[in-house]
N, C-alpha and C positions, 0 to 999 in steps of 0.2 A: 503492499499500499505506500510505503514511503519512496519506493523507487522512484515513481516518475517526480517527485518532488527533487530528490538527488540528483537525477538525471539534468531537470532544467536547471538545478543551482551549479552542477558542473558546465553546461553548455555557456549560462550566463558569466561564471567565472573565466571561461575560457575566451570568449568574448570581450570581456574587460581587461583581461590580461594582454590581449593582442592589440587591443585599440590604446593601452598605455604604454605598450614596447614599441607599436608602431605610426603611432600619430603622436600622444602627449609628451613623452619623454624627447623624442627626437625635436620637437617645436620648442620644447624649454631649452633643449640645449642649443638651440641656433636662435634665441630671443636675442642675443647680445651681438649678433652679427651685423655687420654695416659694410659699407665700401670702405676701402682704405687707400692711400696715397701710396704710390710705388714710384721710385726712380728708374727709368731707363737707362741704357748703355750709354747715352749721350748726356746723361745729366739732368734730363727734364723730366718734371713730376707728371702723374696723371691720377686718375681716378681708377680703381679696379675693385668689380668689373665696372668698365664704362658703360653709361647709357646708350641705347642703341639710337642711331641716329634716325629721326622719324621720316624722312624723305625716302630713304631707299633700304636700309638696313632692317626698319621694324616692318614695312611692308615685304622685305624679303623672307623674313621668319614667318609671315603667315603663309607666303607662297611654299617655303619649305615644307609647312604643314600641309598645305590643300594638295600639293603634290605627291604626298605621300613618302616623301622622303626617311621621315622617322620610322618608318617599318624596316626599312634595311640598313639603317646608319644609327648608332649611338653617340651619344656624346657625353660619354663618362670614361676616362681613361682609368683603368684600374690599377690597384696597387703591384708592385712587383710579385709579391707573394702570392696572388690570386690571379695573374695571368701574364701574356706575354706582349701587354700594349706597348710599354715602354720599349723595349727590346725591338718591336715591330716601328717604332718611330712614330706612334700615335700621338706622343705627348713627350714631356721631359720629366713631368711628375705626375702623381696621381691625381684624380679630382676630389675636390673638396666640398662641402656645402657653399662656402664664400662664392666659388664659381658660379653660383647658380642664382645670386642676388638679383633681384629685377625682372626674372624670367616668370611671366605666368601664363601658362604652366611651363616649368621646366621640361625641355625636350629631350631628356636622358635616353630613351628608347630602351629597346630590350632585345633587339635582333641585331646580329652582325652578319648580314649578307655581304654588306660590304663594310669598307675600313670604319674605324669610328671617326667621326670628324670633329671633337672637342677642340682640336688643335689645328684645324684645317688651314686658317688663316694665315699660321705660322708656317707651316710646312708647305703650304701652296700660295704665295703672297702675288703671283703673276695673274692678271684677268684672263690673260689669253689663255693659260693653261685650266683655268675654270670653263671660260666659254667653249672651248673644244671638248673638254669632258662633258658638259652637259647635252651638248651638240650629238656626239657620238663619243660616248666614254673610250671605246677601243683605239681611238685615235692618239689617246695618251697613256692608257693603261691597257696593254695586252691582255686578253683573256678576260676582262670585265664583263659581269654578267650584268651592269647597269643598263637598263632600259634607253635609248635615246630619246633626249629632249627637243628633238630636231622640230617641234613646233613652236619653241621659243624663237626662232630664228628665220631670217629670211636668207635666201641663198643668192647671191649676185655674181655675176661674170667679169665685172670690172670692179677694180680697187677703190672702196669706197673711203679710203683713207683711214684715218683715227676712229673712226666708227664701227670698221669692221676688222676681221681676223682671218687670215689666210689658211685655208684648208691645205694640209699637208698632201704633197702628192698628187694634187687636183688644182686646175685653174679656176677655182672659184674662192669665194669668200663669203663670211657668213657676217651677217649683221644682228647684233642682238636686240631684242624688243626690250620695252621698259622694264615688263616682268622678268625676263633673263639678267637685266643688268641689276635687278632690286635683289633678286636670288643671289647672284655673284657678291655684291655688298654684304650680305648677309651671311655669307660664307666665310669671305675674308674678315668679318669682326670677329670669328671665333679664335679667341688665344687663350688659352690655359698655361701659359709660360712664364708668369710670374713666381717668384720665389715667395712662399706664404709662411708664415710661423705655424700655423697648423699642420704643415705638411712636414712630417718627421722621417 
């Protein structure tokens, strides 16, 4: 007769313990987090993490979500004890909660069909690489399984100047749309390369 009550109490205790361990305690631990001032190699100071530029990077983040990039790319470099992310060159250090300040929601991802992009802005700083990669990933990453996003580009037969990018081994150029430019601006903003005190 008391078993249903004990089972119900057990279920409630499990739910409450999970809620405490996965929601309340992490929120309590992160309550003091705020952007910090960092000094770059040239001696200039900046805020980390920097806010996204509202004209290109913030719309690019929404495009990243709408195109489903999050389903194949994570944005969380694992500690060396839990994976080979740092050995693969995906980041110089593990990701920490401060890296995700100002992101709502954080786009950490769960799948790794493609490489982690938490530090892609530092790994690949050139616009040309990103645009060729989005147009057809196999142009810059042999064997890539990433689908082409050619619909974000116009293909032209004459050099459009600074607006376009030459296709390798073809007498054509691609001209990125505003959507493609915003997406690349967002990808280039992804830097988790600052040394932080919480990374040990």
